[in-house]
PDB file with one MODEL, atoms N, CA, C and O in Angstrom:
MODEL        1
ATOM      1  N   MET A   1       8.053  -7.511   2.978  1.00  0.00           N
ATOM      2  CA  MET A   1       7.979  -6.142   1.563  1.00  0.00           C
ATOM      3  C   MET A   1       6.934  -5.431   2.605  1.00  0.00           C
ATOM      4  O   MET A   1       6.404  -6.026   3.543  1.00  0.00           O
ATOM      5  N   ASN A   2       6.701  -3.842   2.224  1.00  0.00           N
ATOM      6  CA  ASN A   2       6.009  -2.978   2.790  1.00  0.00           C
ATOM      7  C   ASN A   2       4.957  -2.665   1.649  1.00  0.00           C
ATOM      8  O   ASN A   2       4.985  -2.738   0.421  1.00  0.00           O
ATOM      9  N   LEU A   3       3.887  -2.233   2.723  1.00  0.00           N
ATOM     10  CA  LEU A   3       2.220  -1.166   1.338  1.00  0.00           C
ATOM     11  C   LEU A   3       2.655  -1.484  -0.044  1.00  0.00           C
ATOM     12  O   LEU A   3       2.360  -2.427  -0.779  1.00  0.00           O
ATOM     13  N   GLY A   4       3.607  -0.227  -0.247  1.00  0.00           N
ATOM     14  CA  GLY A   4       3.437   0.478  -1.129  1.00  0.00           C
ATOM     15  C   GLY A   4       4.532  -0.594  -2.550  1.00  0.00           C
ATOM     16  O   GLY A   4       4.421  -0.597  -3.776  1.00  0.00           O
ATOM     17  N   ALA A   5       5.370  -1.259  -1.745  1.00  0.00           N
ATOM     18  CA  ALA A   5       6.134  -2.561  -2.524  1.00  0.00           C
ATOM     19  C   ALA A   5       5.017  -3.626  -3.381  1.00  0.00           C
ATOM     20  O   ALA A   5       4.961  -3.988  -4.556  1.00  0.00           O
ATOM     21  N   LYS A   6       3.942  -4.000  -1.815  1.00  0.00           N
ATOM     22  CA  LYS A   6       2.871  -4.715  -2.743  1.00  0.00           C
ATOM     23  C   LYS A   6       2.107  -4.359  -3.595  1.00  0.00           C
ATOM     24  O   LYS A   6       1.741  -5.150  -4.465  1.00  0.00           O
ATOM     25  N   ILE A   7       1.665  -3.034  -3.551  1.00  0.00           N
ATOM     26  CA  ILE A   7       0.831  -2.270  -4.453  1.00  0.00           C
ATOM     27  C   ILE A   7       1.535  -2.133  -5.772  1.00  0.00           C
ATOM     28  O   ILE A   7       0.877  -2.180  -6.811  1.00  0.00           O
ATOM     29  N   SER A   8       2.778  -1.974  -5.787  1.00  0.00           N
ATOM     30  CA  SER A   8       3.513  -1.746  -6.967  1.00  0.00           C
ATOM     31  C   SER A   8       3.916  -2.614  -7.467  1.00  0.00           C
ATOM     32  O   SER A   8       4.394  -2.337  -8.567  1.00  0.00           O
ATOM     33  N   ASN A   9       3.994  -3.997  -7.090  1.00  0.00           N
ATOM     34  CA  ASN A   9       4.300  -5.250  -7.683  1.00  0.00           C
ATOM     35  C   ASN A   9       2.573  -5.906  -8.465  1.00  0.00           C
ATOM     36  O   ASN A   9       2.504  -6.659  -9.437  1.00  0.00           O
ATOM     37  N   TYR A  10       1.518  -5.403  -7.773  1.00  0.00           N
ATOM     38  CA  TYR A  10       0.425  -5.496  -8.713  1.00  0.00           C
ATOM     39  C   TYR A  10       0.404  -4.663  -9.423  1.00  0.00           C
ATOM     40  O   TYR A  10       0.553  -5.261 -10.489  1.00  0.00           O
ATOM     41  N   LEU A  11       0.317  -3.544  -9.678  1.00  0.00           N
ATOM     42  CA  LEU A  11       0.179  -2.372 -10.432  1.00  0.00           C
ATOM     43  C   LEU A  11       1.018  -3.227 -11.961  1.00  0.00           C
ATOM     44  O   LEU A  11       0.516  -3.098 -13.077  1.00  0.00           O
ATOM     45  N   LYS A  12       2.117  -3.934 -11.768  1.00  0.00           N
ATOM     46  CA  LYS A  12       3.504  -4.241 -12.684  1.00  0.00           C
ATOM     47  C   LYS A  12       2.196  -5.620 -13.178  1.00  0.00           C
ATOM     48  O   LYS A  12       1.377  -5.519 -14.092  1.00  0.00           O
ATOM     49  N   GLN A  13       2.349  -6.602 -12.404  1.00  0.00           N
ATOM     50  CA  GLN A  13       2.050  -7.459 -12.794  1.00  0.00           C
ATOM     51  C   GLN A  13      -0.060  -7.027 -13.411  1.00  0.00           C
ATOM     52  O   GLN A  13      -0.508  -8.013 -13.996  1.00  0.00           O
ATOM     53  N   ALA A  14      -0.794  -6.205 -13.344  1.00  0.00           N
ATOM     54  CA  ALA A  14      -1.715  -5.884 -14.164  1.00  0.00           C
ATOM     55  C   ALA A  14      -1.888  -5.000 -15.235  1.00  0.00           C
ATOM     56  O   ALA A  14      -2.832  -4.633 -15.934  1.00  0.00           O
ATOM     57  N   GLY A  15      -0.020  -4.640 -15.102  1.00  0.00           N
ATOM     58  CA  GLY A  15       0.096  -3.492 -16.474  1.00  0.00           C
ATOM     59  C   GLY A  15      -0.671  -2.596 -16.476  1.00  0.00           C
ATOM     60  O   GLY A  15      -1.401  -2.440 -17.454  1.00  0.00           O
ATOM     61  N   ILE A  16      -0.733  -1.740 -15.381  1.00  0.00           N
ATOM     62  CA  ILE A  16      -1.214  -0.334 -14.320  1.00  0.00           C
ATOM     63  C   ILE A  16      -0.142   0.609 -14.489  1.00  0.00           C
ATOM     64  O   ILE A  16       0.933   0.011 -14.438  1.00  0.00           O
ATOM     65  N   THR A  17       0.029   2.185 -14.720  1.00  0.00           N
ATOM     66  CA  THR A  17       1.398   2.658 -14.459  1.00  0.00           C
ATOM     67  C   THR A  17       0.933   3.499 -13.403  1.00  0.00           C
ATOM     68  O   THR A  17      -0.099   3.056 -12.899  1.00  0.00           O
ATOM     69  N   LYS A  18       1.276   4.382 -12.985  1.00  0.00           N
ATOM     70  CA  LYS A  18       1.151   4.887 -11.676  1.00  0.00           C
ATOM     71  C   LYS A  18       0.937   5.914 -12.277  1.00  0.00           C
ATOM     72  O   LYS A  18       0.293   6.694 -11.574  1.00  0.00           O
ATOM     73  N   THR A  19       1.218   6.380 -13.461  1.00  0.00           N
ATOM     74  CA  THR A  19       0.588   7.727 -13.735  1.00  0.00           C
ATOM     75  C   THR A  19      -1.046   7.275 -13.897  1.00  0.00           C
ATOM     76  O   THR A  19      -1.848   7.690 -13.061  1.00  0.00           O
ATOM     77  N   GLU A  20      -1.463   6.474 -14.927  1.00  0.00           N
ATOM     78  CA  GLU A  20      -3.018   5.607 -14.509  1.00  0.00           C
ATOM     79  C   GLU A  20      -3.114   5.561 -12.865  1.00  0.00           C
ATOM     80  O   GLU A  20      -4.040   6.345 -12.655  1.00  0.00           O
ATOM     81  N   LEU A  21      -2.840   5.262 -12.070  1.00  0.00           N
ATOM     82  CA  LEU A  21      -3.379   5.183 -10.948  1.00  0.00           C
ATOM     83  C   LEU A  21      -3.540   6.532 -10.268  1.00  0.00           C
ATOM     84  O   LEU A  21      -4.425   6.702  -9.430  1.00  0.00           O
ATOM     85  N   SER A  22      -2.602   7.596 -10.659  1.00  0.00           N
ATOM     86  CA  SER A  22      -2.432   8.816 -10.499  1.00  0.00           C
ATOM     87  C   SER A  22      -4.087   9.110 -10.740  1.00  0.00           C
ATOM     88  O   SER A  22      -4.992   8.787  -9.970  1.00  0.00           O
ATOM     89  N   VAL A  23      -4.235   9.936 -12.255  1.00  0.00           N
ATOM     90  CA  VAL A  23      -5.826   9.656 -12.623  1.00  0.00           C
ATOM     91  C   VAL A  23      -6.770   9.321 -12.230  1.00  0.00           C
ATOM     92  O   VAL A  23      -7.663  10.117 -11.944  1.00  0.00           O
ATOM     93  N   LEU A  24      -6.915   7.638 -12.045  1.00  0.00           N
ATOM     94  CA  LEU A  24      -7.959   7.159 -11.072  1.00  0.00           C
ATOM     95  C   LEU A  24      -8.712   7.336 -10.042  1.00  0.00           C
ATOM     96  O   LEU A  24      -9.874   7.183  -9.664  1.00  0.00           O
ATOM     97  N   THR A  25      -7.287   7.855  -9.562  1.00  0.00           N
ATOM     98  CA  THR A  25      -7.804   8.135  -7.345  1.00  0.00           C
ATOM     99  C   THR A  25      -7.315   9.150  -7.310  1.00  0.00           C
ATOM    100  O   THR A  25      -7.131   9.446  -6.130  1.00  0.00           O
ATOM    101  N   GLY A  26      -6.731  10.454  -8.443  1.00  0.00           N
ATOM    102  CA  GLY A  26      -7.011  11.733  -8.116  1.00  0.00           C
ATOM    103  C   GLY A  26      -5.835  11.728  -6.989  1.00  0.00           C
ATOM    104  O   GLY A  26      -5.763  12.738  -6.290  1.00  0.00           O
ATOM    105  N   ILE A  27      -5.167  10.968  -6.820  1.00  0.00           N
ATOM    106  CA  ILE A  27      -3.711  10.998  -6.025  1.00  0.00           C
ATOM    107  C   ILE A  27      -2.840  11.782  -6.624  1.00  0.00           C
ATOM    108  O   ILE A  27      -2.784  11.391  -7.790  1.00  0.00           O
ATOM    109  N   PRO A  28      -2.222  12.557  -6.490  1.00  0.00           N
ATOM    110  CA  PRO A  28      -0.926  13.329  -7.485  1.00  0.00           C
ATOM    111  C   PRO A  28      -0.133  11.976  -7.432  1.00  0.00           C
ATOM    112  O   PRO A  28      -0.047  11.000  -6.687  1.00  0.00           O
ATOM    113  N   LEU A  29       0.414  12.439  -8.642  1.00  0.00           N
ATOM    114  CA  LEU A  29       1.518  11.759  -9.223  1.00  0.00           C
ATOM    115  C   LEU A  29       2.829  11.029  -8.162  1.00  0.00           C
ATOM    116  O   LEU A  29       3.273   9.884  -8.088  1.00  0.00           O
ATOM    117  N   SER A  30       3.180  12.399  -7.380  1.00  0.00           N
ATOM    118  CA  SER A  30       4.125  12.812  -6.987  1.00  0.00           C
ATOM    119  C   SER A  30       3.563  12.026  -5.592  1.00  0.00           C
ATOM    120  O   SER A  30       4.518  11.798  -4.850  1.00  0.00           O
ATOM    121  N   LYS A  31       2.805  11.746  -5.261  1.00  0.00           N
ATOM    122  CA  LYS A  31       2.551  11.166  -4.039  1.00  0.00           C
ATOM    123  C   LYS A  31       2.569   9.823  -4.091  1.00  0.00           C
ATOM    124  O   LYS A  31       3.144   9.300  -3.136  1.00  0.00           O
ATOM    125  N   ILE A  32       1.909   8.749  -5.289  1.00  0.00           N
ATOM    126  CA  ILE A  32       1.895   7.602  -5.610  1.00  0.00           C
ATOM    127  C   ILE A  32       3.124   7.603  -5.467  1.00  0.00           C
ATOM    128  O   ILE A  32       3.451   7.125  -4.380  1.00  0.00           O
ATOM    129  N   SER A  33       4.444   8.127  -6.459  1.00  0.00           N
ATOM    130  CA  SER A  33       5.526   7.621  -6.555  1.00  0.00           C
ATOM    131  C   SER A  33       6.324   7.854  -5.215  1.00  0.00           C
ATOM    132  O   SER A  33       7.394   7.248  -5.267  1.00  0.00           O
ATOM    133  N   MET A  34       6.149   8.534  -4.040  1.00  0.00           N
ATOM    134  CA  MET A  34       6.737   8.242  -2.797  1.00  0.00           C
ATOM    135  C   MET A  34       6.399   7.196  -2.058  1.00  0.00           C
ATOM    136  O   MET A  34       7.160   6.817  -1.168  1.00  0.00           O
ATOM    137  N   ALA A  35       5.298   6.611  -2.286  1.00  0.00           N
ATOM    138  CA  ALA A  35       4.286   6.058  -1.245  1.00  0.00           C
ATOM    139  C   ALA A  35       4.711   4.956  -2.240  1.00  0.00           C
ATOM    140  O   ALA A  35       5.088   4.105  -1.435  1.00  0.00           O
ATOM    141  N   LEU A  36       4.865   4.506  -3.251  1.00  0.00           N
ATOM    142  CA  LEU A  36       5.253   3.492  -3.523  1.00  0.00           C
ATOM    143  C   LEU A  36       6.793   2.806  -3.248  1.00  0.00           C
ATOM    144  O   LEU A  36       7.304   1.686  -3.241  1.00  0.00           O
ATOM    145  N   SER A  37       7.118   3.966  -3.068  1.00  0.00           N
ATOM    146  CA  SER A  37       8.657   3.761  -2.713  1.00  0.00           C
ATOM    147  C   SER A  37       9.737   3.640  -1.813  1.00  0.00           C
ATOM    148  O   SER A  37      10.960   3.511  -1.871  1.00  0.00           O
ATOM    149  N   GLY A  38       8.460   3.763  -0.590  1.00  0.00           N
ATOM    150  CA  GLY A  38       8.543   4.073   0.419  1.00  0.00           C
ATOM    151  C   GLY A  38       9.076   4.793   1.182  1.00  0.00           C
ATOM    152  O   GLY A  38       9.694   4.413   2.176  1.00  0.00           O
ATOM    153  N   LYS A  39       8.887   6.176   0.762  1.00  0.00           N
ATOM    154  CA  LYS A  39       9.262   7.480   0.924  1.00  0.00           C
ATOM    155  C   LYS A  39       8.420   7.962   1.596  1.00  0.00           C
ATOM    156  O   LYS A  39       9.013   8.615   2.455  1.00  0.00           O
ATOM    157  N   ARG A  40       6.747   8.090   1.818  1.00  0.00           N
ATOM    158  CA  ARG A  40       5.825   7.669   2.538  1.00  0.00           C
ATOM    159  C   ARG A  40       4.620   7.429   3.116  1.00  0.00           C
ATOM    160  O   ARG A  40       4.419   6.355   2.548  1.00  0.00           O
ATOM    161  N   ARG A  41       3.909   7.541   3.619  1.00  0.00           N
ATOM    162  CA  ARG A  41       3.231   6.573   3.823  1.00  0.00           C
ATOM    163  C   ARG A  41       1.746   7.310   3.180  1.00  0.00           C
ATOM    164  O   ARG A  41       1.640   8.482   2.816  1.00  0.00           O
ATOM    165  N   LEU A  42       0.449   6.041   3.162  1.00  0.00           N
ATOM    166  CA  LEU A  42      -0.018   6.600   2.299  1.00  0.00           C
ATOM    167  C   LEU A  42      -1.392   6.634   3.604  1.00  0.00           C
ATOM    168  O   LEU A  42      -1.384   5.797   4.507  1.00  0.00           O
ATOM    169  N   SER A  43      -2.398   7.618   3.515  1.00  0.00           N
ATOM    170  CA  SER A  43      -3.120   7.993   4.294  1.00  0.00           C
ATOM    171  C   SER A  43      -4.449   6.441   4.084  1.00  0.00           C
ATOM    172  O   SER A  43      -4.437   5.514   3.274  1.00  0.00           O
ATOM    173  N   LEU A  44      -5.286   6.726   5.040  1.00  0.00           N
ATOM    174  CA  LEU A  44      -6.218   5.762   5.008  1.00  0.00           C
ATOM    175  C   LEU A  44      -6.903   5.786   4.219  1.00  0.00           C
ATOM    176  O   LEU A  44      -7.412   4.755   3.780  1.00  0.00           O
ATOM    177  N   GLU A  45      -7.215   7.216   3.661  1.00  0.00           N
ATOM    178  CA  GLU A  45      -8.339   7.647   2.845  1.00  0.00           C
ATOM    179  C   GLU A  45      -7.776   7.095   1.346  1.00  0.00           C
ATOM    180  O   GLU A  45      -8.434   6.458   0.523  1.00  0.00           O
ATOM    181  N   GLU A  46      -6.531   7.474   1.248  1.00  0.00           N
ATOM    182  CA  GLU A  46      -5.252   7.311  -0.300  1.00  0.00           C
ATOM    183  C   GLU A  46      -5.542   5.690  -0.452  1.00  0.00           C
ATOM    184  O   GLU A  46      -6.107   5.197  -1.428  1.00  0.00           O
ATOM    185  N   PHE A  47      -5.030   4.917   0.744  1.00  0.00           N
ATOM    186  CA  PHE A  47      -4.940   3.846  -0.022  1.00  0.00           C
ATOM    187  C   PHE A  47      -6.572   2.881   0.367  1.00  0.00           C
ATOM    188  O   PHE A  47      -6.438   1.659   0.296  1.00  0.00           O
ATOM    189  N   SER A  48      -7.875   3.354   0.715  1.00  0.00           N
ATOM    190  CA  SER A  48      -9.303   3.080   0.607  1.00  0.00           C
ATOM    191  C   SER A  48      -9.325   3.541  -1.066  1.00  0.00           C
ATOM    192  O   SER A  48     -10.144   2.946  -1.767  1.00  0.00           O
ATOM    193  N   ASN A  49      -8.490   4.537  -1.690  1.00  0.00           N
ATOM    194  CA  ASN A  49      -9.184   4.839  -3.203  1.00  0.00           C
ATOM    195  C   ASN A  49      -8.351   4.181  -3.995  1.00  0.00           C
ATOM    196  O   ASN A  49      -8.764   4.000  -5.141  1.00  0.00           O
ATOM    197  N   ILE A  50      -6.772   3.559  -3.597  1.00  0.00           N
ATOM    198  CA  ILE A  50      -6.744   2.614  -4.348  1.00  0.00           C
ATOM    199  C   ILE A  50      -6.974   1.355  -4.390  1.00  0.00           C
ATOM    200  O   ILE A  50      -6.602   0.726  -5.381  1.00  0.00           O
ATOM    201  N   CYS A  51      -7.549   0.792  -3.469  1.00  0.00           N
ATOM    202  CA  CYS A  51      -8.042  -0.570  -3.144  1.00  0.00           C
ATOM    203  C   CYS A  51      -9.352  -0.179  -4.283  1.00  0.00           C
ATOM    204  O   CYS A  51      -9.608  -1.059  -5.105  1.00  0.00           O
ATOM    205  N   TYR A  52      -9.841   0.592  -4.315  1.00  0.00           N
ATOM    206  CA  TYR A  52     -11.159   0.786  -5.123  1.00  0.00           C
ATOM    207  C   TYR A  52     -11.654   0.853  -6.264  1.00  0.00           C
ATOM    208  O   TYR A  52     -12.633   0.327  -6.794  1.00  0.00           O
ATOM    209  N   VAL A  53     -10.165   2.200  -6.899  1.00  0.00           N
ATOM    210  CA  VAL A  53     -10.283   1.650  -8.403  1.00  0.00           C
ATOM    211  C   VAL A  53      -9.213   0.425  -8.591  1.00  0.00           C
ATOM    212  O   VAL A  53      -9.032   0.055  -9.751  1.00  0.00           O
ATOM    213  N   LEU A  54      -8.715  -0.030  -7.872  1.00  0.00           N
ATOM    214  CA  LEU A  54      -7.841  -1.714  -8.532  1.00  0.00           C
ATOM    215  C   LEU A  54      -9.121  -2.907  -8.355  1.00  0.00           C
ATOM    216  O   LEU A  54      -9.015  -3.992  -8.926  1.00  0.00           O
ATOM    217  N   ASN A  55     -10.260  -2.590  -7.551  1.00  0.00           N
ATOM    218  CA  ASN A  55     -11.414  -3.288  -6.885  1.00  0.00           C
ATOM    219  C   ASN A  55     -10.612  -4.619  -6.290  1.00  0.00           C
ATOM    220  O   ASN A  55     -11.067  -5.760  -6.374  1.00  0.00           O
ATOM    221  N   LYS A  56      -9.483  -4.313  -5.744  1.00  0.00           N
ATOM    222  CA  LYS A  56      -8.756  -5.239  -4.931  1.00  0.00           C
ATOM    223  C   LYS A  56      -9.431  -5.006  -3.087  1.00  0.00           C
ATOM    224  O   LYS A  56      -9.997  -4.011  -2.634  1.00  0.00           O
ATOM    225  N   ALA A  57      -9.172  -6.023  -2.533  1.00  0.00           N
ATOM    226  CA  ALA A  57      -9.951  -5.524  -1.264  1.00  0.00           C
ATOM    227  C   ALA A  57      -8.149  -5.669  -0.301  1.00  0.00           C
ATOM    228  O   ALA A  57      -7.139  -6.323  -0.560  1.00  0.00           O
ATOM    229  N   PRO A  58      -8.570  -4.506   1.048  1.00  0.00           N
ATOM    230  CA  PRO A  58      -7.158  -4.166   1.405  1.00  0.00           C
ATOM    231  C   PRO A  58      -6.613  -5.452   2.071  1.00  0.00           C
ATOM    232  O   PRO A  58      -5.389  -5.425   2.201  1.00  0.00           O
ATOM    233  N   ASN A  59      -7.133  -6.410   2.458  1.00  0.00           N
ATOM    234  CA  ASN A  59      -6.311  -7.654   2.661  1.00  0.00           C
ATOM    235  C   ASN A  59      -5.380  -8.091   1.968  1.00  0.00           C
ATOM    236  O   ASN A  59      -4.314  -8.482   2.443  1.00  0.00           O
ATOM    237  N   ASP A  60      -5.739  -8.076   0.437  1.00  0.00           N
ATOM    238  CA  ASP A  60      -4.649  -8.295  -1.104  1.00  0.00           C
ATOM    239  C   ASP A  60      -3.684  -7.374  -0.509  1.00  0.00           C
ATOM    240  O   ASP A  60      -2.518  -7.411  -0.901  1.00  0.00           O
ATOM    241  N   PHE A  61      -3.972  -6.722   0.210  1.00  0.00           N
ATOM    242  CA  PHE A  61      -1.844  -5.615   0.734  1.00  0.00           C
ATOM    243  C   PHE A  61      -1.181  -5.970   1.368  1.00  0.00           C
ATOM    244  O   PHE A  61       0.040  -6.111   1.298  1.00  0.00           O
ATOM    245  N   ILE A  62      -2.607  -6.383   2.847  1.00  0.00           N
ATOM    246  CA  ILE A  62      -1.543  -6.501   4.131  1.00  0.00           C
ATOM    247  C   ILE A  62      -2.449  -7.475   4.646  1.00  0.00           C
ATOM    248  O   ILE A  62      -3.563  -7.828   4.260  1.00  0.00           O
ATOM    249  N   THR A  63      -1.512  -7.940   5.891  1.00  0.00           N
ATOM    250  CA  THR A  63      -1.457  -9.090   6.701  1.00  0.00           C
ATOM    251  C   THR A  63      -1.695  -8.736   8.104  1.00  0.00           C
ATOM    252  O   THR A  63      -0.527  -8.495   8.409  1.00  0.00           O
ATOM    253  N   PRO A  64      -2.019  -8.636   8.627  1.00  0.00           N
ATOM    254  CA  PRO A  64      -2.510  -8.257  10.159  1.00  0.00           C
ATOM    255  C   PRO A  64      -0.749  -8.987  10.665  1.00  0.00           C
ATOM    256  O   PRO A  64      -0.044  -9.955  10.378  1.00  0.00           O
ATOM    257  N   GLU A  65      -0.713  -7.794  11.549  1.00  0.00           N
ATOM    258  CA  GLU A  65       0.847  -8.388  12.070  1.00  0.00           C
ATOM    259  C   GLU A  65       0.349  -7.646  13.764  1.00  0.00           C
ATOM    260  O   GLU A  65      -0.454  -6.754  14.038  1.00  0.00           O
ATOM    261  N   ALA A  66       1.437  -8.681  14.817  1.00  0.00           N
ATOM    262  CA  ALA A  66       1.095  -8.290  16.359  1.00  0.00           C
ATOM    263  C   ALA A  66       1.905  -7.033  16.100  1.00  0.00           C
ATOM    264  O   ALA A  66       2.591  -6.908  15.086  1.00  0.00           O
ATOM    265  N   PRO A  67       1.799  -6.021  17.126  1.00  0.00           N
ATOM    266  CA  PRO A  67       2.579  -4.819  17.688  1.00  0.00           C
ATOM    267  C   PRO A  67       3.721  -5.237  17.886  1.00  0.00           C
ATOM    268  O   PRO A  67       3.605  -6.427  18.180  1.00  0.00           O
ATOM    269  N   ALA A  68       4.788  -4.935  17.895  1.00  0.00           N
ATOM    270  CA  ALA A  68       6.403  -5.008  18.134  1.00  0.00           C
ATOM    271  C   ALA A  68       6.491  -5.754  19.803  1.00  0.00           C
ATOM    272  O   ALA A  68       6.965  -6.841  20.134  1.00  0.00           O
ATOM    273  N   PHE A  69       5.742  -4.536  20.748  1.00  0.00           N
ATOM    274  CA  PHE A  69       6.210  -4.831  22.055  1.00  0.00           C
ATOM    275  C   PHE A  69       5.668  -6.379  22.404  1.00  0.00           C
ATOM    276  O   PHE A  69       6.218  -7.081  23.253  1.00  0.00           O
ATOM    277  N   LEU A  70       4.546  -6.787  21.646  1.00  0.00           N
ATOM    278  CA  LEU A  70       3.226  -7.948  21.982  1.00  0.00           C
ATOM    279  C   LEU A  70       4.810  -9.331  21.496  1.00  0.00           C
ATOM    280  O   LEU A  70       5.237 -10.284  22.147  1.00  0.00           O
ATOM    281  N   LYS A  71       5.102  -8.949  20.551  1.00  0.00           N
ATOM    282  CA  LYS A  71       6.563  -9.790  20.213  1.00  0.00           C
ATOM    283  C   LYS A  71       7.114  -9.796  20.964  1.00  0.00           C
ATOM    284  O   LYS A  71       7.149 -11.005  21.196  1.00  0.00           O
ATOM    285  N   GLN A  72       7.889  -9.195  21.928  1.00  0.00           N
ATOM    286  CA  GLN A  72       8.996  -9.025  22.441  1.00  0.00           C
ATOM    287  C   GLN A  72       8.245  -9.496  23.904  1.00  0.00           C
ATOM    288  O   GLN A  72       9.004  -9.924  24.773  1.00  0.00           O
ATOM    289  N   ASN A  73       7.117  -9.449  24.140  1.00  0.00           N
ATOM    290  CA  ASN A  73       6.575 -10.158  25.673  1.00  0.00           C
ATOM    291  C   ASN A  73       6.465 -11.915  25.185  1.00  0.00           C
ATOM    292  O   ASN A  73       6.594 -12.849  25.977  1.00  0.00           O
ATOM    293  N   ALA A  74       6.237 -12.032  23.910  1.00  0.00           N
ATOM    294  CA  ALA A  74       5.918 -13.452  24.205  1.00  0.00           C
ATOM    295  C   ALA A  74       6.978 -14.344  23.791  1.00  0.00           C
ATOM    296  O   ALA A  74       6.939 -15.575  23.807  1.00  0.00           O
ATOM    297  N   LEU A  75       8.082 -13.478  23.357  1.00  0.00           N
ATOM    298  CA  LEU A  75      10.124 -14.067  23.246  1.00  0.00           C
ATOM    299  C   LEU A  75      10.159 -13.870  24.919  1.00  0.00           C
ATOM    300  O   LEU A  75      11.232 -14.237  25.398  1.00  0.00           O
ATOM    301  N   ALA A  76       9.437 -13.492  25.640  1.00  0.00           N
ATOM    302  CA  ALA A  76      10.565 -13.238  27.161  1.00  0.00           C
ATOM    303  C   ALA A  76       9.899 -14.671  27.817  1.00  0.00           C
ATOM    304  O   ALA A  76      10.571 -15.632  28.192  1.00  0.00           O
ATOM    305  N   THR A  77       8.627 -14.587  27.853  1.00  0.00           N
ATOM    306  CA  THR A  77       7.833 -15.765  28.056  1.00  0.00           C
ATOM    307  C   THR A  77       8.133 -16.973  27.875  1.00  0.00           C
ATOM    308  O   THR A  77       7.307 -17.855  28.108  1.00  0.00           O
TER     309      THR A  77
ENDMDL
END
């Protein structure tokens, strides 16, 4: 599940609309909608603002993962 989908799921569970998130963060609704649907990436600043207004830690939405080339090297050995 991508970052936008994880944030979108949280918003649904918390009863927060994309419009409310837009107002709280100052990020235009069009950018929020595109990011949550996976059509654009959030900037680090946007992601940080979203985490702040939702009072959530970034790790609540992301899980560190090894880069693909490291995964491939591990499989080859």
